DSSP file (Angstrom, degrees, kcal/mol; ACC not computed):
  #  RESIDUE AA STRUCTURE BP1 BP2  ACC     N-H-->O    O-->H-N    N-H-->O    O-->H-N    TCO  KAPPA ALPHA  PHI   PSI    X-CA   Y-CA   Z-CA
    1    1 A M     >        0   0    0      0, 0.0     4,-2.0     0, 0.0     5,-0.2   0.000 360.0 360.0 360.0 -47.5   19.9  269.5  -41.3
    2    2 A D  H  >  +     0   0    0      1,-0.2     4,-1.9     2,-0.2     5,-0.2   0.855 360.0  52.3 -68.6 -27.7   21.7  266.4  -42.6
    3    3 A L  H  > S+     0   0    0      2,-0.2     4,-2.5     1,-0.2    -1,-0.2   0.953 107.1  52.1 -71.6 -42.0   25.0  268.1  -41.8
    4    4 A D  H  > S+     0   0    0      1,-0.2     4,-2.5     2,-0.2    -2,-0.2   0.878 108.6  51.9 -49.6 -45.4   23.9  268.9  -38.3
    5    5 A R  H  X S+     0   0    0     -4,-2.0     4,-2.4     1,-0.2    -1,-0.2   0.868 109.9  48.0 -55.1 -43.9   23.0  265.3  -37.9
    6    6 A H  H  X S+     0   0    0     -4,-1.9     4,-2.3     2,-0.2    -2,-0.2   0.898 110.4  50.2 -66.7 -42.2   26.3  264.1  -39.0
    7    7 A N  H  X S+     0   0    0     -4,-2.5     4,-2.7     2,-0.2     5,-0.2   0.929 112.5  48.2 -66.2 -41.5   28.2  266.5  -36.8
    8    8 A F  H  X S+     0   0    0     -4,-2.5     4,-2.7     2,-0.2    -2,-0.2   0.953 112.4  48.8 -56.3 -50.9   26.0  265.3  -33.8
    9    9 A L  H  X S+     0   0    0     -4,-2.4     4,-2.5     2,-0.2    -2,-0.2   0.848 112.6  50.4 -62.2 -38.7   26.7  261.6  -34.7
   10   10 A T  H  X S+     0   0    0     -4,-2.3     4,-2.5     2,-0.2     5,-0.2   0.944 110.9  46.3 -65.4 -50.2   30.4  262.4  -35.0
   11   11 A K  H  X S+     0   0    0     -4,-2.7     4,-1.6     2,-0.2    -2,-0.2   0.849 112.7  50.6 -61.2 -37.6   30.7  264.1  -31.7
   12   12 A L  H  X S+     0   0    0     -4,-2.7     4,-2.9    -5,-0.2     5,-0.2   0.944 110.6  49.8 -62.5 -46.9   28.7  261.3  -30.0
   13   13 A G  H  X S+     0   0    0     -4,-2.5     4,-2.3     1,-0.2    -2,-0.2   0.906 112.6  45.3 -56.9 -47.0   31.0  258.7  -31.6
   14   14 A F  H  X S+     0   0    0     -4,-2.5     4,-1.9     2,-0.2    -1,-0.2   0.778 111.3  54.5 -74.9 -23.4   34.2  260.5  -30.4
   15   15 A T  H  X S+     0   0    0     -4,-1.6     4,-3.0    -5,-0.2     5,-0.3   0.940 112.2  43.5 -72.1 -45.7   32.6  261.1  -26.9
   16   16 A A  H  X S+     0   0    0     -4,-2.9     4,-2.9    -5,-0.2     5,-0.2   0.946 112.7  52.2 -64.7 -35.8   32.0  257.3  -26.6
   17   17 A L  H  X S+     0   0    0     -4,-2.3     4,-2.3    -5,-0.2    -1,-0.2   0.907 112.4  46.6 -59.6 -40.1   35.4  256.6  -28.0
   18   18 A T  H  X S+     0   0    0     -4,-1.9     4,-3.0     2,-0.2     5,-0.2   0.958 113.5  47.4 -61.4 -52.1   36.9  259.0  -25.3
   19   19 A C  H  X S+     0   0    0     -4,-3.0     4,-2.5     1,-0.2    -2,-0.2   0.944 112.4  48.4 -60.8 -51.0   35.0  257.5  -22.5
   20   20 A N  H  X S+     0   0    0     -4,-2.9     4,-2.7    -5,-0.3    -1,-0.2   0.892 114.3  46.4 -52.6 -44.8   35.8  254.0  -23.6
   21   21 A S  H  X S+     0   0    0     -4,-2.3     4,-2.5    -5,-0.2     5,-0.3   0.937 112.6  49.8 -66.0 -45.0   39.6  254.8  -23.9
   22   22 A A  H  X S+     0   0    0     -4,-3.0     4,-2.8     2,-0.2    -2,-0.2   0.926 112.8  47.6 -66.0 -40.6   39.6  256.6  -20.6
   23   23 A L  H  X S+     0   0    0     -4,-2.5     4,-1.9     1,-0.2    -1,-0.2   0.968 113.2  49.3 -59.1 -55.9   37.8  253.5  -18.9
   24   24 A A  H  X S+     0   0    0     -4,-2.7     4,-1.5     1,-0.2    -2,-0.2   0.813 111.1  48.6 -62.1 -37.9   40.3  251.2  -20.5
   25   25 A I  H  < S+     0   0    0     -4,-2.5    -1,-0.2     1,-0.2    -2,-0.2   0.892 112.9  48.2 -65.2 -46.2   43.3  253.3  -19.3
   26   26 A Y  H >< S+     0   0    0     -4,-2.8     3,-0.7    -5,-0.3    -2,-0.2   0.854 110.5  49.0 -71.2 -24.6   41.9  253.4  -15.9
   27   27 A R  H 3< S+     0   0    0     -4,-1.9     3,-0.2     1,-0.2    -1,-0.2   0.792 117.2  42.1 -81.8 -24.7   41.3  249.7  -15.7
   28   28 A S  T >< S+     0   0    0     -4,-1.5     3,-2.4    -5,-0.2     7,-0.3   0.042  74.8 126.4-102.4  26.4   44.8  248.9  -17.0
   29   29 A R  T <  S+     0   0    0     -3,-0.7    -1,-0.2     1,-0.3    -2,-0.1   0.578  70.5  54.6 -64.9  -8.0   46.7  251.5  -14.9
   30   30 A G  T 3  S+     0   0    0     -3,-0.2    -1,-0.3     1,-0.2    -2,-0.1   0.444  98.5  66.5 -97.8  -4.3   49.0  249.0  -13.5
   31   31 A D    X>  -     0   0    0     -3,-2.4     4,-1.6     1,-0.1     3,-0.7  -0.882  62.2-169.3-119.9  97.1   50.1  247.7  -16.9
   32   32 A P  H 3> S+     0   0    0      0, 0.0     4,-2.7     0, 0.0     5,-0.2   0.811  85.9  58.8 -57.6 -33.6   52.1  250.5  -18.7
   33   33 A A  H 3> S+     0   0    0      1,-0.2     4,-2.5     2,-0.2     5,-0.1   0.881 109.0  42.9 -67.8 -37.4   52.1  248.4  -22.0
   34   34 A S  H <> S+     0   0    0     -3,-0.7     4,-1.9    -6,-0.2    -1,-0.2   0.804 112.3  52.5 -81.9 -25.2   48.3  248.3  -22.1
   35   35 A V  H  X S+     0   0    0     -4,-1.6     4,-2.6    -7,-0.3     5,-0.3   0.906 112.8  46.9 -75.3 -41.8   48.0  252.0  -21.1
   36   36 A A  H  X S+     0   0    0     -4,-2.7     4,-3.9    -5,-0.2     5,-0.3   0.992 111.9  50.8 -61.1 -51.2   50.5  252.8  -24.1
   37   37 A F  H  X S+     0   0    0     -4,-2.5     4,-2.2    -5,-0.2    -1,-0.2   0.895 111.7  46.0 -59.2 -36.5   48.5  250.7  -26.5
   38   38 A V  H  X S+     0   0    0     -4,-1.9     4,-2.1     2,-0.2    -1,-0.2   0.906 116.5  44.3 -66.2 -40.7   45.2  252.3  -25.6
   39   39 A G  H  X S+     0   0    0     -4,-2.6     4,-2.0     2,-0.2    -2,-0.2   0.876 113.1  51.0 -71.3 -31.9   46.6  255.7  -25.9
   40   40 A G  H  X S+     0   0    0     -4,-3.9     4,-2.7    -5,-0.3    -2,-0.2   0.904 112.8  47.3 -70.1 -40.1   48.5  255.0  -29.1
   41   41 A A  H  X S+     0   0    0     -4,-2.2     4,-2.4    -5,-0.3    -2,-0.2   0.893 112.5  48.6 -63.1 -41.4   45.3  253.6  -30.6
   42   42 A Y  H  X S+     0   0    0     -4,-2.1     4,-1.8     2,-0.2    -2,-0.2   0.866 112.1  48.1 -59.0 -43.0   43.2  256.5  -29.5
   43   43 A A  H  X S+     0   0    0     -4,-2.0     4,-2.9     2,-0.2     5,-0.2   0.949 111.6  51.3 -69.5 -56.2   45.7  258.9  -30.9
   44   44 A A  H  X S+     0   0    0     -4,-2.7     4,-2.8     1,-0.2    -2,-0.2   0.861 110.0  48.2 -48.1 -44.1   45.8  257.0  -34.2
   45   45 A I  H  X S+     0   0    0     -4,-2.4     4,-2.4     2,-0.2     5,-0.3   0.905 110.9  51.7 -68.0 -38.5   42.0  257.0  -34.6
   46   46 A L  H  X S+     0   0    0     -4,-1.8     4,-2.0     2,-0.2    -2,-0.2   0.965 113.0  45.1 -63.4 -41.0   41.9  260.7  -33.9
   47   47 A L  H  X S+     0   0    0     -4,-2.9     4,-2.7     1,-0.2    -2,-0.2   0.937 111.8  52.6 -62.2 -46.5   44.5  261.4  -36.5
   48   48 A L  H  X S+     0   0    0     -4,-2.8     4,-2.3     1,-0.2    -1,-0.2   0.847 110.0  47.2 -55.9 -37.5   42.8  259.1  -39.0
   49   49 A F  H  X S+     0   0    0     -4,-2.4     4,-2.1     2,-0.2    -1,-0.2   0.810 111.1  51.8 -70.9 -34.9   39.5  260.8  -38.6
   50   50 A R  H  X S+     0   0    0     -4,-2.0     4,-1.9    -5,-0.3    -2,-0.2   0.906 113.3  45.5 -67.2 -41.4   41.3  264.2  -39.0
   51   51 A C  H  X S+     0   0    0     -4,-2.7     4,-2.5     2,-0.2    -2,-0.2   0.954 111.6  50.6 -67.2 -48.3   43.0  263.0  -42.2
   52   52 A L  H  X S+     0   0    0     -4,-2.3     4,-1.6     1,-0.2     5,-0.2   0.893 110.9  50.4 -65.9 -38.1   39.6  261.4  -43.6
   53   53 A R  H  X S+     0   0    0     -4,-2.1     4,-1.6     1,-0.2    -1,-0.2   0.915 113.1  46.8 -68.3 -40.6   37.8  264.9  -42.9
   54   54 A R  H  X>S+     0   0    0     -4,-1.9     5,-2.2     1,-0.2     4,-1.2   0.902 112.9  49.9 -56.7 -41.4   40.7  266.7  -44.8
   55   55 A F  H  <5S+     0   0    0     -4,-2.5    -2,-0.2     1,-0.2    -1,-0.2   0.741 110.9  45.9 -75.8 -23.7   40.5  264.3  -47.6
   56   56 A E  H  <5S+     0   0    0     -4,-1.6    -1,-0.2    -5,-0.2    -2,-0.2   0.782 113.3  51.0 -90.4 -23.8   36.8  264.5  -48.1
   57   57 A R  H  <5S-     0   0    0     -4,-1.6    -2,-0.2    -5,-0.2    -1,-0.2   0.729 110.7-123.4 -73.3 -23.1   36.9  268.5  -47.9
   58   58 A G  T  <5 +     0   0    0     -4,-1.2     2,-0.2     1,-0.3    -3,-0.2   0.715  57.6 154.1  82.9  19.6   39.6  268.4  -50.5
   59   59 A E      < -     0   0    0     -5,-2.2    -1,-0.3    -6,-0.2    -2,-0.1  -0.560  49.4  -6.5 -81.6 146.4   42.0  270.3  -48.2
   60   60 A G  S    S-     0   0    0     -2,-0.2     2,-0.6     1,-0.1     3,-0.1  -0.132 113.1 -25.5  76.4-172.3   45.9  269.9  -48.7
   61   61 A D     >  -     0   0    0      1,-0.1     4,-2.4     2,-0.0     3,-0.3  -0.756  54.7-150.6 -85.4 113.6   47.7  267.4  -51.0
   62   62 A R  H  > S+     0   0    0     -2,-0.6     4,-3.0     1,-0.2     5,-0.2   0.873  93.7  55.0 -55.1 -41.5   45.4  264.5  -51.7
   63   63 A G  H  > S+     0   0    0      1,-0.2     4,-1.7     2,-0.2    -1,-0.2   0.875 108.9  48.0 -72.8 -28.4   48.3  262.0  -52.2
   64   64 A R  H  > S+     0   0    0     -3,-0.3     4,-2.1     2,-0.2    -1,-0.2   0.865 112.1  50.1 -64.2 -35.7   49.8  262.9  -48.8
   65   65 A T  H  X S+     0   0    0     -4,-2.4     4,-2.6     2,-0.2    -2,-0.2   0.918 109.7  49.7 -65.9 -40.7   46.5  262.5  -47.2
   66   66 A K  H  X S+     0   0    0     -4,-3.0     4,-2.5     1,-0.2    -1,-0.2   0.895 109.5  51.2 -60.5 -37.7   46.0  259.2  -48.7
   67   67 A A  H  X S+     0   0    0     -4,-1.7     4,-2.5     2,-0.2    -1,-0.2   0.903 110.4  49.8 -65.7 -41.0   49.4  258.1  -47.6
   68   68 A A  H  X S+     0   0    0     -4,-2.1     4,-2.2     2,-0.2     5,-0.2   0.862 111.1  49.8 -65.9 -37.0   48.7  259.2  -44.0
   69   69 A V  H  X S+     0   0    0     -4,-2.6     4,-2.4     2,-0.2    -2,-0.2   0.926 113.5  45.1 -65.8 -40.1   45.4  257.4  -44.1
   70   70 A W  H  X S+     0   0    0     -4,-2.5     4,-2.5     2,-0.2     5,-0.2   0.896 113.0  49.5 -64.1 -44.3   47.1  254.3  -45.3
   71   71 A A  H  X S+     0   0    0     -4,-2.5     4,-2.9     2,-0.2    -1,-0.2   0.911 113.9  46.4 -65.3 -43.8   49.9  254.5  -42.9
   72   72 A L  H  X S+     0   0    0     -4,-2.2     4,-2.8     2,-0.2    -2,-0.2   0.945 112.8  48.5 -64.8 -47.4   47.4  255.0  -39.9
   73   73 A T  H  X S+     0   0    0     -4,-2.4     4,-2.5     1,-0.2    -1,-0.2   0.870 112.6  49.1 -62.8 -34.0   45.1  252.2  -41.0
   74   74 A T  H  X S+     0   0    0     -4,-2.5     4,-2.8     2,-0.2     5,-0.2   0.925 110.9  51.4 -70.6 -40.4   48.2  249.9  -41.3
   75   75 A L  H  X S+     0   0    0     -4,-2.9     4,-2.7    -5,-0.2    -2,-0.2   0.935 111.9  46.5 -52.8 -48.1   49.4  251.0  -37.9
   76   76 A L  H  X S+     0   0    0     -4,-2.8     4,-2.3     2,-0.2     5,-0.2   0.911 111.3  49.8 -56.4 -52.5   46.0  250.2  -36.4
   77   77 A T  H  X S+     0   0    0     -4,-2.5     4,-2.1     1,-0.2    -1,-0.2   0.890 113.2  47.0 -59.4 -43.4   45.8  246.9  -38.1
   78   78 A A  H  X S+     0   0    0     -4,-2.8     4,-1.9     2,-0.2    -2,-0.2   0.882 110.5  53.7 -68.1 -33.6   49.3  245.9  -36.9
   79   79 A M  H  X S+     0   0    0     -4,-2.7     4,-0.7    -5,-0.2    -2,-0.2   0.947 112.5  40.8 -58.9 -48.8   48.6  247.1  -33.4
   80   80 A F  H  X S+     0   0    0     -4,-2.3     4,-1.6     1,-0.2     3,-0.4   0.818 113.5  55.1 -74.3 -30.9   45.5  245.0  -33.0
   81   81 A A  H  X S+     0   0    0     -4,-2.1     4,-2.4    -5,-0.2    -1,-0.2   0.884 106.0  51.9 -63.7 -35.9   47.0  242.0  -34.7
   82   82 A S  H  < S+     0   0    0     -4,-1.9    -1,-0.2     1,-0.2    -2,-0.2   0.662 113.1  45.3 -84.2  -9.6   49.8  242.0  -32.4
   83   83 A R  H  < S+     0   0    0     -4,-0.7     4,-0.3    -3,-0.4    -1,-0.2   0.753 119.4  38.7 -84.2 -30.1   47.4  242.0  -29.5
   84   84 A V  H >X S+     0   0    0     -4,-1.6     3,-1.1     2,-0.1     4,-0.6   0.887 106.1  62.7 -93.2 -44.6   45.1  239.4  -30.7
   85   85 A A  G >< S+     0   0    0     -4,-2.4     3,-1.2     1,-0.3    -3,-0.1   0.837  97.1  56.9 -56.4 -41.2   47.6  236.8  -32.4
   86   86 A P  G 34 S+     0   0    0      0, 0.0    -1,-0.3     0, 0.0    -2,-0.1   0.869 104.7  54.4 -65.3 -26.8   49.4  235.9  -29.1
   87   87 A L  G <4 S+     0   0    0     -3,-1.1    -2,-0.2    -4,-0.3    -3,-0.1   0.669  98.5  79.9 -73.7 -15.0   46.1  234.9  -27.5
   88   88 A M  S << S-     0   0    0     -3,-1.2     5,-0.0    -4,-0.6     6,-0.0  -0.536  98.3 -90.5 -90.1 150.7   45.3  232.5  -30.4
   89   89 A P    >>  -     0   0    0      0, 0.0     4,-3.0     0, 0.0     3,-0.5  -0.291  54.1-100.4 -46.3 146.4   46.7  229.0  -30.9
   90   90 A T  H 3> S+     0   0    0      1,-0.3     4,-2.7     2,-0.2     5,-0.3   0.909 121.6  49.2 -48.5 -57.6   50.0  229.3  -33.1
   91   91 A P  H 3> S+     0   0    0      0, 0.0     4,-1.5     0, 0.0    -1,-0.3   0.878 114.7  44.0 -54.6 -37.2   48.3  228.3  -36.5
   92   92 A V  H <> S+     0   0    0     -3,-0.5     4,-2.4     1,-0.2    -2,-0.2   0.888 112.2  54.3 -74.7 -35.9   45.4  230.8  -35.9
   93   93 A G  H  X S+     0   0    0     -4,-3.0     4,-1.9     1,-0.2    -1,-0.2   0.884 107.8  49.8 -65.0 -34.3   48.0  233.5  -34.7
   94   94 A I  H  X S+     0   0    0     -4,-2.7     4,-2.7    -5,-0.3    -1,-0.2   0.875 110.5  50.2 -69.9 -34.4   49.9  233.1  -38.0
   95   95 A V  H  X S+     0   0    0     -4,-1.5     4,-3.0    -5,-0.3    -2,-0.2   0.890 108.6  52.3 -71.7 -33.3   46.6  233.4  -39.9
   96   96 A V  H  X S+     0   0    0     -4,-2.4     4,-2.1     2,-0.2    -2,-0.2   0.940 112.1  44.5 -63.3 -45.7   45.8  236.6  -38.0
   97   97 A Y  H  X S+     0   0    0     -4,-1.9     4,-2.6     2,-0.2     5,-0.3   0.927 114.6  50.2 -70.6 -43.4   49.4  238.2  -38.9
   98   98 A L  H  X S+     0   0    0     -4,-2.7     4,-2.6     1,-0.2    -1,-0.2   0.943 109.5  51.2 -62.1 -45.3   48.9  237.0  -42.6
   99   99 A M  H  X S+     0   0    0     -4,-3.0     4,-2.0     1,-0.2    -1,-0.2   0.927 110.5  50.3 -55.8 -48.7   45.3  238.6  -42.7
  100  100 A A  H  X S+     0   0    0     -4,-2.1     4,-2.2     1,-0.2    -1,-0.2   0.875 111.4  46.0 -55.8 -43.1   46.9  241.9  -41.4
  101  101 A A  H  X S+     0   0    0     -4,-2.6     4,-2.1     2,-0.2    -1,-0.2   0.860 112.2  50.1 -69.3 -32.1   49.5  241.9  -43.9
  102  102 A A  H  X S+     0   0    0     -4,-2.6     4,-1.9    -5,-0.3    -2,-0.2   0.826 111.1  49.8 -73.1 -28.5   47.1  241.1  -46.7
  103  103 A T  H  X S+     0   0    0     -4,-2.0     4,-2.5     2,-0.2    -2,-0.2   0.927 111.6  48.7 -79.1 -37.9   44.8  243.9  -45.6
  104  104 A A  H  X S+     0   0    0     -4,-2.2     4,-1.9     1,-0.2    -2,-0.2   0.905 115.4  45.9 -62.6 -44.4   47.8  246.4  -45.5
  105  105 A G  H  X S+     0   0    0     -4,-2.1     4,-2.2     2,-0.2    -1,-0.2   0.827 112.2  49.4 -67.2 -36.5   48.9  245.2  -49.0
  106  106 A A  H  X S+     0   0    0     -4,-1.9     4,-2.6     2,-0.2    -2,-0.2   0.904 110.0  51.0 -69.3 -43.0   45.4  245.4  -50.3
  107  107 A G  H  X S+     0   0    0     -4,-2.5     4,-2.3     2,-0.2     5,-0.2   0.889 111.1  49.3 -53.6 -44.9   45.0  248.9  -48.9
  108  108 A F  H  X>S+     0   0    0     -4,-1.9     4,-2.9     1,-0.2     5,-0.9   0.964 112.3  47.6 -66.6 -51.2   48.3  250.0  -50.6
  109  109 A W  I  X>S+     0   0    0     -4,-2.2     5,-1.8     1,-0.2     4,-0.6   0.886 113.9  47.0 -59.6 -37.2   47.2  248.5  -53.9
  110  110 A A  I  <5S+     0   0    0     -4,-2.6    -2,-0.2     3,-0.2    -1,-0.2   0.837 119.6  39.1 -73.2 -30.1   43.8  250.2  -53.7
  111  111 A F  I  <5S+     0   0    0     -4,-2.3    -2,-0.2    -5,-0.2    -3,-0.2   0.880 133.7  12.5 -82.5 -40.8   45.2  253.6  -52.7
  112  112 A F  I  <5S+     0   0    0     -4,-2.9    -3,-0.2    -5,-0.2    -2,-0.1   0.739 128.6  36.3-118.3 -27.9   48.4  253.9  -54.8
  113  113 A L  I  <<S+     0   0    0     -5,-0.9    -3,-0.2    -4,-0.6    -4,-0.1   0.697  85.3  97.7-107.2 -20.5   48.5  251.2  -57.6
  114  114 A N      <       0   0    0     -5,-1.8    -4,-0.0    -6,-0.3     0, 0.0  -0.587 360.0 360.0 -71.0 118.4   45.0  250.8  -58.7
  115  115 A P              0   0    0      0, 0.0    -1,-0.2     0, 0.0    -5,-0.1   0.553 360.0 360.0 -76.8 360.0   44.6  253.0  -61.9
């Protein structure tokens, strides 16, 4: 029963993500950069959840899966920071980029260097 509920919630979440992404692409159809951003973020999130599912099931090489998870989360962090930082005043934009770099570095440390 618990597994059925998680499957339902996962499907519901992906349905909401898909609808939101489709709406965002529709609203930015005149701006190719925004369409590419939304499409890239959507694809990265789908790949991330696929990798996480493989990791929790113990399928495949755990080291490669961890590397893929770290790469995808770092990609998403960099993508969102690159969209947010230019909208902020310069000092705050620098802080956004520094926080993104710190997050990627901390994730690398936690996944690969932490004994």
